[in-house]
N, C-alpha and C positions, 0 to 999 in steps of 0.2 A: 777350067776355073769350076770351082765348086757351087752348088746349088746354095743359094741364101734362105733361110727363114728369119722372118721378122716375128718374133714373139712378144705381146705385150704382158705386161703383169706376170712377169718372168721370174719374181723373186721367191715365190711360194705356190703351193699347190699345182693344180694343172699346169700353170705356165712355166714353172721350174721343172717339173718333169716333161715336159714338152722339149724342153732345151736340151737334157741329156739324152732323149729319144733321138732327137733329130743330131745331135753330135756323135751318137754311136755309130749312125750311119753316114757321118763325114760331111753333113752341111756345114756350111759357115753360118754365124749366127749374129743377129743382131737382138739384143735383149734390153728391153725395159721395163722401168718401173720406178717406183716413187722412193724405195729405199736403196741409197747409194752404197750403202755397207754391204747389204746383200748381194746386190749387183756385181760388185767386186769379188766377194767372195766365190760366186757362181762362175764368175769368168775365171777366177785360179783354178777353180776344180776342173774347168771344161779345157782351157788353153793348151792342154797336153796333146790334146785330141784334134780340136779344130781352131779355125782361126774365129775369135769373137770380138763384136765390137758391143760395147754397153752405152745405152742412152738414161741417164738419171732424168724422169719424165712423168708429169702428171697428163695423162691423155685429154684432161679435159680444157687443158689449154691450148687453141688451136693454133697460135703463132710458134707456141715450143713446139707442138707435133711437126708442123711443118719447116721450121728450121731443123729438126734433127734428122728429117728425111734429107732436105737439101744438102745437109754435111756429112753426110755417109761417106766413109772413104770409099774410095774407087773398086777396090776388091769386094764390097758390100753392097754397092748401089742397085745390081741387077736383082731383086727380091724376087722370088719364085713364089713363095709361101708366104703369106699373112696369116698369122695366128692372132685374132681378135680376142684374147684372153681376159684383158683386164676388167673387172667387174667384183661388185659385190652385193649382198643383201644385208639391211639393216633391220631393226625392228621387227621381231619375229611375234608381234603382239595385234590386237584388233586396229584396223586403220582409224578408229577415231581415238585411240589413245597414242597415237604415234606422233612425234615432233616434226612439224613441217619439214624442218631442216634435214631429216634423215630421206624423207622421199626427195628431195632435191639433189642431196647428193648421189642417190641411187640412178636419178635420170642423168644427172650430169656425168657420172661415171659409165654406167651401162649403154646409154643412149649417144648421150653428146660424144663422150671420148671415142666410141665406136666409130661414128661418123667421122670425127676429126682425122683420124688415122686410116680409114679407108680412103677419105678423100684426098689425102696426101699421097699415098700410094697408088692409089689407080692408074695414074698414067706410065709408071713403072712396070707395073702386072700387065698392062696392055701392050706397052711394048715388048714384053717377054713374051708374051702370048699362049700359046699352046702348052697346057700342064701347067700355067700358072695358078694358082688356087688362093682363094680366100676362104678361111676357116673361122667361121663367127660361131664363139661359143655363147649359145642360147642355154637353155634347161627346158626340162619338162612342164616348170611353173609357167612357161610361155604357150603352153598346151592347155593345161590342167590345173584348174584353180583348186586353192586349198586356204583354210583360215591362216591369216597373218601373212598372206603372199602379197596382197595388195599391189603396191608401186613396184615391187620386185618381180612378179609376175608379168606384170602389166610390160615393165621394160623389158623382158625376155621374149615377149609377145611380137614387141618391136622388131627385135633382134632377128626374130623368124619371119617376118614380112620384108623386111629391108632387104634381107636375104634371097626372098624370092623375086622381089623388083629389081634387085642388081642383076639377078642371072637373066630377066629379060632384057634390061639395057645391055649388057655384055653379050649378048648373042652376037656370033659371028667374030669376038676377039681371042676367041679360046680360052679366055679367063674363067674358072670355075668358081662356084661360089656354093658353100655348104653351110647351114645352120646344125651344129653339133649340140644336141641336146642332152645332157646327162641327167639321170636322176639321183638318188642318194650317193654321195661319195663322202668319204672321211677324210677331210683336208682341215685346214685353218678355216674354211669357210664358215661354220657354225660359230668359232669364236668371236669372230670378227660380227657375226649377227647377232650376237648375245651380250659385246661387248666386254668378251673375255672371258665368260662364265665357264671355266673348264667344266665344270661339274654337269653343265647343262649339255655341252658338247659330248661328255662321256656317256650320259645317258641316252642321248638319241642314238648312239651306236652300239651301247651295250645289247650283247644278245643277238644280234644279226651279223651279216656280211654285206658292207656297203662295197661299192665301187671303191677303186682307189684311183690316186692321182694318175699313177702309172698306167692303168685301165684305160683311162680318158686321153693321155698321151699317145699311147699305140693306136687308138682312132685316128687321131690326128694324123699320126705318120701314115696310116693306110690310105686315108683320104688323099694326102699330098701326093702320093706314090703311084696312086692309080693310074692305068693309062690315059693319054690325054685325051681320049674320045668320051670317059665316063666320068660322069657329075653325078654325086649324091646330093641332092636338094637338101634333105633333112635326115639326120641320123639321132634317132631318139635310142639312149643306150641307159637301161635300168639294171640294178641288182637283180637277180632271180628271186630274191627275196623281198622285192617290192612290188606292188602292184595297187589297184585301184579299190574303192570301197564304194559301198552304196551310198545314194544321196542323203544328206542331213534333212532332217525334218524337225520343224518346231512344234512339239505338242502342248496342248494346255494342260497343266500339272492337275 
């Protein structure tokens, strides 16, 4: 029986690239996302290589998540790797100018959604034991503050600490947990964050070399296929052309 990877947010960006990377290696796939048409298209792309099960799913709905896990076909039940990728950033502007519903959407997706899927699959991952892996997609924003990060960065800080805490609780089960924290990556991320502003997205990436979705998918696959006795607690990945700057200081004019 093939290894099974369960990937949330599989319809774009890191999740879609991860689906292709694991499929190339022969893993069976459970792919979830909110956009059913994209899931169907992705399944059609990959089904010639591997077995694919899709679940049109909003990870914020705990009952729907549990039902999706409970209803997995027999060939997909023994999930060896969970990639908690579903997430988003909204409202890249100062906190005092952000609509509260955008904060709630980020919390519900990046925190509650991740918790829902993890909780539903923990019994399976523990049963699989040695080599089973949870990859939580965090962000450098969970470690390093920047203007406009407000709730997005805070939600990714939750991902980091939740990953560490899971490691403690899962000690002795063989289940590994990694917070994979990308830096600047050129995906649909900025389009979503800016409400579909293609010009803003183009401006952000113009003149530099950001990470690609495939770069991060390669790290996911590497983490999932490490020898069973190795765990990466946190893997922060940035483009060579991205680093930190000095503290901002407010001076009198």
